[in-house]
C-alpha positions as CSV (number, residue, x, y, z in Angstrom):
1,M,2.2,9.3,21.3
2,I,0.4,10.9,24.4
3,D,-3.0,10.4,26.0
4,E,-5.9,12.6,24.6
5,K,-6.3,14.1,28.1
6,S,-2.8,15.6,28.3
7,K,-2.1,17.1,24.8
8,N,1.1,18.8,26.0
9,G,2.1,15.7,27.9
10,L,1.7,17.3,31.4
11,F,0.0,14.2,33.0
12,L,0.6,15.3,36.5
13,S,-1.3,18.5,36.1
14,D,-4.0,17.4,33.5
15,D,-4.8,13.8,34.8
16,P,-3.0,13.4,38.2
17,K,-4.9,10.1,38.9
18,S,-3.7,8.4,35.8
19,V,-1.3,5.4,35.7
20,V,1.2,7.7,34.0
21,S,1.0,10.3,36.9
22,E,1.6,7.4,39.6
23,A,4.5,6.1,37.6
24,F,6.2,9.5,37.8
25,R,5.5,9.7,41.5
26,V,7.3,6.3,41.9
27,L,10.2,7.8,39.8
28,R,10.4,10.7,42.3
29,T,10.6,8.2,45.2
30,N,13.2,6.3,43.6
31,L,15.3,9.3,42.9
32,Q,15.0,10.3,46.6
33,F,16.2,6.8,47.8
34,S,19.1,7.1,45.3
35,S,20.4,10.2,46.8
36,V,20.7,8.8,50.4
37,D,24.4,8.4,50.5
38,R,25.4,10.8,47.8
39,P,24.1,14.3,47.1
40,L,21.8,14.5,44.0
41,K,20.8,18.0,43.3
42,K,21.6,18.3,39.5
43,V,20.0,15.7,37.5
44,M,20.2,15.3,33.6
45,V,17.8,13.5,31.4
46,T,18.8,12.4,28.0
47,S,18.1,9.8,25.3
48,S,20.2,7.7,22.9
49,V,18.4,9.2,19.8
50,P,15.9,12.0,19.2
51,Q,12.2,11.7,19.7
52,E,12.2,9.2,22.6
53,G,10.2,11.3,24.7
54,K,13.0,12.8,27.1
55,S,11.3,16.3,27.2
56,T,8.0,15.0,28.4
57,V,9.6,12.7,31.0
58,I,11.7,15.6,32.4
59,S,8.7,17.9,32.6
60,N,6.6,15.4,34.5
61,L,9.5,14.6,36.7
62,A,9.8,18.3,37.5
63,L,6.0,18.6,38.1
64,S,6.2,15.5,40.4
65,L,9.1,16.8,42.6
66,A,7.5,20.5,42.7
67,S,4.2,18.8,44.0
68,A,6.0,17.3,46.7
69,G,7.3,20.7,48.0
70,N,10.6,20.8,46.3
71,K,11.9,24.0,44.8
72,V,12.5,22.8,41.2
73,L,14.3,24.5,38.4
74,L,13.9,22.9,35.0
75,V,16.5,23.9,32.4
76,D,16.3,23.3,28.8
77,A,19.8,22.8,27.7
78,D,18.8,21.2,24.5
79,M,19.7,24.2,22.3
80,R,19.5,22.3,19.2
81,R,15.9,21.0,19.2
82,P,14.4,22.9,22.3
83,N,10.9,21.4,23.4
84,I,10.4,22.5,27.1
85,Y,8.9,25.9,26.1
86,K,6.4,24.1,23.8
87,I,5.3,21.7,26.5
88,F,4.7,24.6,29.0
89,L,3.5,27.0,26.2
90,L,6.1,29.7,27.0
91,E,8.0,32.1,25.0
92,N,11.6,31.3,24.0
93,Y,13.1,34.6,23.0
94,K,15.4,34.7,26.1
95,G,16.8,31.8,27.9
96,L,20.1,29.6,28.6
97,S,21.8,30.7,25.4
98,N,21.4,34.4,26.3
99,L,22.6,33.7,29.8
100,L,25.7,31.9,28.4
101,A,26.5,34.4,25.7
102,E,25.9,37.6,27.5
103,D,26.6,39.0,30.9
104,L,22.9,38.5,32.3
105,P,21.9,37.7,35.8
106,I,20.2,34.4,36.4
107,E,17.0,36.1,37.5
108,S,16.5,37.7,34.2
109,V,16.1,34.3,32.4
110,V,14.2,32.4,35.1
111,I,10.5,32.0,34.5
112,D,8.2,31.8,37.6
113,T,5.5,29.4,36.4
114,D,1.8,29.3,37.8
115,I,2.7,25.9,39.1
116,E,3.9,26.2,42.8
117,N,7.7,25.4,43.4
118,L,8.4,25.1,39.5
119,H,10.7,27.5,37.8
120,I,12.0,27.2,34.2
121,I,14.8,28.5,32.0
122,T,14.1,27.9,28.3
123,S,16.9,27.2,25.8
124,G,16.8,30.6,24.3
125,P,17.6,31.3,20.6
126,V,19.6,28.5,19.0
127,P,23.4,29.4,19.0
128,P,25.9,28.4,16.4
129,N,28.1,26.7,19.0
130,P,26.0,24.7,21.6
131,A,28.6,22.4,22.6
132,E,31.2,25.0,23.4
133,M,28.7,27.0,25.4
134,L,27.7,24.1,27.5
135,G,31.2,23.1,28.1
136,S,32.2,26.7,29.2
137,Q,33.2,27.9,32.7
138,K,30.1,30.1,32.7
139,M,27.9,26.8,32.4
140,K,29.7,25.4,35.2
141,K,29.4,28.4,37.4
142,F,25.6,28.5,36.5
143,L,24.9,25.2,37.6
144,E,26.9,25.6,40.9
145,E,24.9,28.8,41.4
146,V,21.4,27.4,40.9
147,S,22.1,24.2,42.8
148,S,22.6,26.3,45.7
149,R,19.2,28.2,45.2
150,Y,17.0,25.1,44.4
151,D,16.3,21.8,45.9
152,M,16.6,20.1,42.5
153,V,17.8,21.1,39.2
154,L,16.7,19.1,36.3
155,I,18.4,19.6,32.9
156,D,17.0,18.4,29.5
157,S,20.0,17.7,27.1
158,P,20.4,16.6,23.6
159,P,20.5,12.9,22.7
160,V,23.8,11.1,23.6
161,N,24.4,9.6,20.3
162,S,23.7,12.7,18.2
163,V,26.0,15.3,19.6
164,A,28.6,15.8,22.2
165,D,26.3,18.0,24.3
166,A,25.0,15.3,26.6
167,S,28.6,13.9,27.3
168,I,29.7,17.4,28.2
169,L,26.8,18.1,30.5
170,S,27.1,14.7,32.3
171,S,30.5,15.7,33.8
172,L,28.7,18.7,35.4
173,V,25.7,17.0,37.1
174,D,25.2,14.5,40.0
175,G,23.3,12.0,38.0
176,V,21.9,11.0,34.5
177,I,18.7,9.3,33.5
178,L,18.4,7.7,30.2
179,V,15.1,7.7,28.3
180,V,14.7,4.5,26.0
181,E,11.6,4.2,23.8
182,A,9.8,0.8,24.0
183,G,9.8,-1.0,20.6
184,K,11.7,1.7,18.8
185,T,15.1,2.2,20.3
186,E,17.5,-0.2,19.1
187,R,19.4,-2.1,21.6
188,E,22.7,-1.3,20.3
189,A,22.0,2.4,20.3
190,A,20.9,2.3,24.0
191,M,24.2,0.3,24.7
192,V,26.2,2.9,22.9
193,A,24.8,5.7,24.9
194,V,25.4,4.0,28.3
195,Q,29.0,3.2,27.1
196,Q,29.5,6.9,26.0
197,L,28.3,8.1,29.3
198,K,30.4,5.9,31.2
199,K,33.5,7.0,29.2
200,V,33.0,10.5,30.7
201,N,32.5,8.9,34.2
202,A,28.8,9.9,34.3
203,R,26.8,8.6,37.2
204,I,23.9,6.8,35.6
205,L,21.0,6.6,37.8
206,G,19.2,4.3,35.5
207,A,16.6,4.4,32.7
208,I,13.1,5.0,31.7
209,L,11.2,2.6,29.4
210,N,9.0,5.0,27.7
211,K,5.9,4.7,25.6
212,V,5.1,1.3,26.8
213,K,1.5,0.4,25.7
214,Q,-0.9,-0.2,28.7
215,Q,-2.2,-3.7,29.0
216,K,-5.6,-3.0,30.1
217,G,-8.2,-0.2,29.7
218,G,-7.1,1.7,26.6
219,G,-4.5,2.7,24.1
220,Y,-2.5,5.4,25.9
221,Y,1.2,5.2,26.7
222,Y,2.7,5.3,30.0
223,Y,6.2,5.5,31.7
224,Y,7.9,2.7,33.5
225,Y,10.8,3.2,35.6
226,Y,13.9,0.8,35.7
227,Y,16.6,1.8,38.3
228,G,20.1,0.6,38.2
229,E,22.7,1.1,41.0
230,D,25.5,3.2,39.6
231,G,24.3,2.2,36.1
232,N,25.8,-1.2,36.3
233,R,22.5,-3.1,36.1
234,I,19.2,-2.3,35.2
235,K,16.6,-3.8,37.6
236,K,12.9,-3.7,37.2
237,K,11.2,-1.7,39.8
238,R,7.8,-3.1,40.8
239,R,5.0,-1.1,42.2
């Protein structure tokens, strides 16, 4: 799935000169251009089905934004199958679920990483009612508060077609990126995901075609960005 040089999938820190890392820098630039006319502070990354690599994508996007001097908060809102804590080798005994279930200050669940400008909130223990928690007023207030403290808030959500969580979250953010796995994701599944997001008036920024085999020089996978204006059409962005 990932290059042997980056066992946790953090390409920008493990192999910053790779094709993968450059692709994420292009993605960062595309996001910055997409926010010229409309504010873009809270961005959700999701997929149509599980195991398409959305957590790896959002983690590297967070690294790319942080390396450019942006104060970034990465939030793992996938409280069903959390992965962010695994990628960054963190504890997950306290996180977003604790914040929403208890009366905790935001500072008590924010992890200051050793990566400059990058802060993380893990998912916390798996709750019995993730959708209800994510759709609560507490979640809305939390996102409003952190968006005033950080330059960019990135939210890893569950897949769109699996549970209602992503649709709920998409109404609380400024934009959504859909991750699609090359050669595996069914076209129909991706289309259903887009339609579901449009039903809740989500602002679809575009899609990332993930795990595309590199044509030259080896067998690792990289990410290639497709940007669609307002989610209407997906246009190939060439580098």
